[in-house]
N, C-alpha and C positions, 0 to 999 in steps of 0.2 A: 264596297260594302257600306250600307247606310245605317250601321248599328247605332250611330249617334242619335238617330231619330226614333229608335225603338221606344215605345211608351207602353207596351203590353207584354205579358208573358208569352202570348201566342207568337209574337214577332221573333222572340228569341228561339222558341221551339221550332219555328219555320226555318231558321238559319241552319243550313246543313253543316257549316263549319263549327257552329256552336254545339250542335248535337254530336258531331264527331269528337270534339274536345271532351264533352261530358262522358261519352260512352267509352272512348278508347284512350283518353288521356293525351292524345297528340295535339299539342297547342300550336298548330301551324299558323293560326291567325293572330296569335299574341293576345289571347283573351285575358290572361293573368295581368299583364301590364296594362291592358286597356281598362279593365275593371278597377285597378288601383288608381288610375287617372280619372275615372268617371264614377265617383262614389255614389252619385245619384241614381246610377243604373244597377247597383249591386243587389238591391232588394229584388228587383224584377228578375235578374239573372239567377239569383238563388232559388226563387220560386220555380223558375223554368227548369232548373236543374233537378229540384225535387220531383217535378212532374215527369221529366224524362226518365229518371231513375225508377219511378214507380210504375211506369207503363211500358218500359223497354225490357222485353224478356231477355235481350242480349246484354243488358247492363250488368256489370259485375255484382250489383247488389247494393242495397241501402239498409240503414238501420230501421228497426220497427218504428221508431219515432219519426224519422224522415218520411217513411212511407205513409204513416198515419196523416202527417201534415199534407203530403202531396194529394192524397185522396180527398181529404176534407176540402182543400183549396180548389181542387178540380170540380167537386160537386157544387160548391158555391158559385164558381164562375159559370158553370152551366146554368144554374138556377137564376143568377143575375141576368145572364144574356137572354134567357127565355122571357124574362119579364120586362127588360128594358127595350128590346127591339121587337115591336109588333106592328105590322108584319115584318118578318125578316126579309132583307134583300136576298134575292136568289144567289148572288155572289158570295154572301156570307153564310148561307145555309150549310155548306159543307163543313164549315168550322164547328158549328154546333153539333152536327151529326158526328163529326170526327171526335169531338170532345166526349160525347156520350159513349161512343165506341171505345175510345181509349180508356175512359173511366172504367168501363166494364172489364176490359182486358187487364187493366191495372189491378182491379179488385180481385180477379181470379189469380193473377200472379202473386199478389200480396197474401192471399189466403194460403197458397201453396208454399210460399217461401219465407213467411214471417219468422224472424229470429226470436229466440228466448229473450225475456226481459234483461236489459243491461248487457247483452253480449256485444262483441265488436265484430265487424265484418269488413271485407275489402270493398272500397268504393273507388270510383274512377276520377274523383276531382283532384287533379294534380296541384301541387303548390309550385310556386316559382322556383323553390329549391330543388324540386325533383320532378321536372316535366316528364310525363309519360309513365311515371310509376303509379302503382296502385296504393292508395292511401288506406289507413285504418280509420274507420268512422265509428265513433262511440256516442250513444245517446243514453244518458242515465235516467231511465224511466222508473227507478225505484224511489223509495222515500228516505234513503240514507246515502251519504257521500260514497263515491266510488274511487278506489285507488287505481291509478294508471302509472305503470313504470315504462319509461321510454328506453329505446335501445342505447342511448348515450348515458344512461344512468340517472336521468332526471326523473323526478316524481311529480305527479299531478293528482290532486284530490278534486274530483269533479262533483259538484253539488247536484242534487236532484233537479231534473229538468234541463241540465246542461248538455251541450253537444260539443264534441271535440273531434278533429280530424288531423292526422299527421302521417308522414310517409313511413313505410316500414323501415327504411334506412335513410338517415339524414344525408344531405349533400355535404361535400367536402368543405365548402366555404361557409355555410350557415345552416342553422337548424330552424325550421319554420313549422308552426302549428296554427290551426284556425279554431277559434272558440266562439260559441254562442251560449250565454248563460254565465254561471259563476264557477270559478275554480281557483285553487291555491296551488302555486308552482314552487317547486324547489329545483333549481336548475344546476346541473353539474357544471363545474368551472371549466371553461375552455375559451381563452381570449382570442384564439384564432378562428373560432366558429361561433359567432354571436347567435343568441337564441331569440327568435322573434315570435310574438303572439299577435295574430291578426284577429280583430273583430270587424264588424261592418264599418266601423268609423275610425278606429285608431290602430296604431302599431305600437306594441310595447317591446322594447329591445333591452336585453341584458347579456352578460357574459357568464354569469354564475351568481345567483342570489335567490332569495325567496320573496314572494309577493302574491297578492290576491288581485284578481280581476273580476269585476261584476259587470257583465255586458249583456243583459237580457234585451232581446229585440224589441219588446213592448215597453221598455222603460225610457224615460227622457234623457237619462244620463248614463255614461260609462264611468265606473269608478276603479281606480287603481290604488292599492295600499301596499306599502313596502315594509317588510319585516326586517330583512337584512340586505346589505349591499347597496348597489346603485342601479337605478332603473331609468331608462329614457323612454318617454312617451311622446308620440307625435301623431298628428292627424294624417290619415291617408289622403295624400295631396290631390285635390280636384284638378281636373284638366284646366290649364291656362292660369292657375293661381300662382301666387308667389311661393317662396320656399315655406314649407310647413313649419309651424312653431314646434320647438323641441323643449319639453319640460323634463327637468332632471329631478328625480326623487331620491332621497336618502332614507335611512332607517326611520320607521315610525312616521313617515310623511305620506300624504295621500293627495290625489287630485281627482277632480270630476271633469269629464268632457261633456258639455251641454250640447246635445244634438241640434236643438232648434237654432242656436246662435253660432254653432261651430267654434265655440270658445272653451278654453280650459279655465277652471276655477280651482283655487286652492282653499278649501274650507278651513276656517280657523277653529270653529267649535262644532264640527260635524261629528256625530256619534259614529264610531267605527264598530261594526258588529264584533262581538267577542268570540271569534272562532277559536276553538280549543288549541289547535296547532300553532296559531299565530302568537299565542301568549304563554305557551309552555316553555319552561326552561330546560334546555337539553345539556346543561353543564352539571357534571356529577363529580362529587368529591368523596372518595372512599365509600361509594354506594354499593349495596349488594347487587349482583348481576340480575337477580330476580326483579328488583325495583326498576332497573333500567329497561328490562324487557317489558314490564307492565306499563311504563311510560310510553314506550313505542306502540304498544297495543292500543292504548287509549288515543294516541295522536293520529294514528293511521287507520284505525278500524281493522287491524289484522289480528290473527291469533298466532302466538309464538309457542311452539312446543320445544322444550329443552329438557335435558336430564337434570331434574331438580336436585336429586341426591348428590350427583357428581359436582354440581356448581353451587351447592348450598353455602359453602364457606368462601366463595369467590367475591372479591370486592374490587371495584375499579374507580379510578379518577380520570375522567376524560371530558372533553368538550365536543359535543356533537352538533352544535349550532351551525346553521348555514350549510348543512349537508343533506342531500337527498336520502331517502330511506335506505336504499341499497348501500350507500356509502356509510351510513350510520351502522348498519348491521355488520358490514365488513370491518369497520374500526373496532366494534365491540368484540367480535369473534377473534380478530388478530390480537387484541389486547388480552383476551383470556388465555390463549395459548396457540401455538402453531398447529396443534391438532384439533382446533375447533373450526368447524365449517358450517355453512348454512345453505339452504336452497329454498326457493319460493315456489309454491304451487297455488296459483291464484292469490287469495288473501291469506294463505296459510304458510307460515314460516317454520321450517324444521331445522333445528340446530342440533348438530352432533358434536360431542366433545368428550374427551377422556379426562378432563379436569383442567384447572387453572395453573398458571406458572407458579 
């Protein structure tokens, strides 16, 4: 396999093993490890994946945002190829013809299968933690942050324009997600199963903490800001390079990874955006239950329905810092009484209670 020499999206799409990995999730050729070691090829591989998902009727599906991007990139590649190569060599003509045909097929498939804005669907890009599994892919094409609760109890707040993918069920040894864009993470504590967030350039690893990553593809830097706990950030190691630098961040510390120089910088006077959840205080002393629920609503963009009359005179003293949303709700409900329970339906939290202790 000469994949080290690939310089175009077409070459990746032509590779039968690559297509099989994208469509079925069977990583017989070791694409995950190869892309981690060849960071300079990741962008091309990602574009090829978008294209395969958009045009392959047998593909398990992609988000509306991924499909939009795939179709747009396909159109411009056709347009560029038509204007750059005149006349076209006969050997290359089939590529343009195939691209036009595939674009048309992809457009028809897209029109019939487009998902509602902000929904999540199954996609076939496996992570190293769960080879062969079907991932959940989310694209936040709304104008407001989107709340995502993972199966391990972790919480992610995905900002508008952000893309996120993760397995339906994490592996036994580690938890891995992939991010493009900006998101705030509250990771459930589990020292035996580290939590790793991959962008195109860096890996952020924690065992249980809260932090923000800003990793837009079109920006020159990737930023990581820590609210609580300890976070380790390292570059995705290029092939043949020395051991990747590991940056350790503690609460209220941040780092920027400069893509052009492949270096980490610790800004001393850099303005950190004042995201509400990053600066809210979740420590409560003899606070009304209604106040606690209102704070959670503001922080996570959810609505909480609870029996106001029953809980009107209930007060709690508790610390909810460094806990994901589901853990916060569990702590509050258990502190109210053993007969208080909650359930989530999308962004709607329903609390049932017979009263406080």
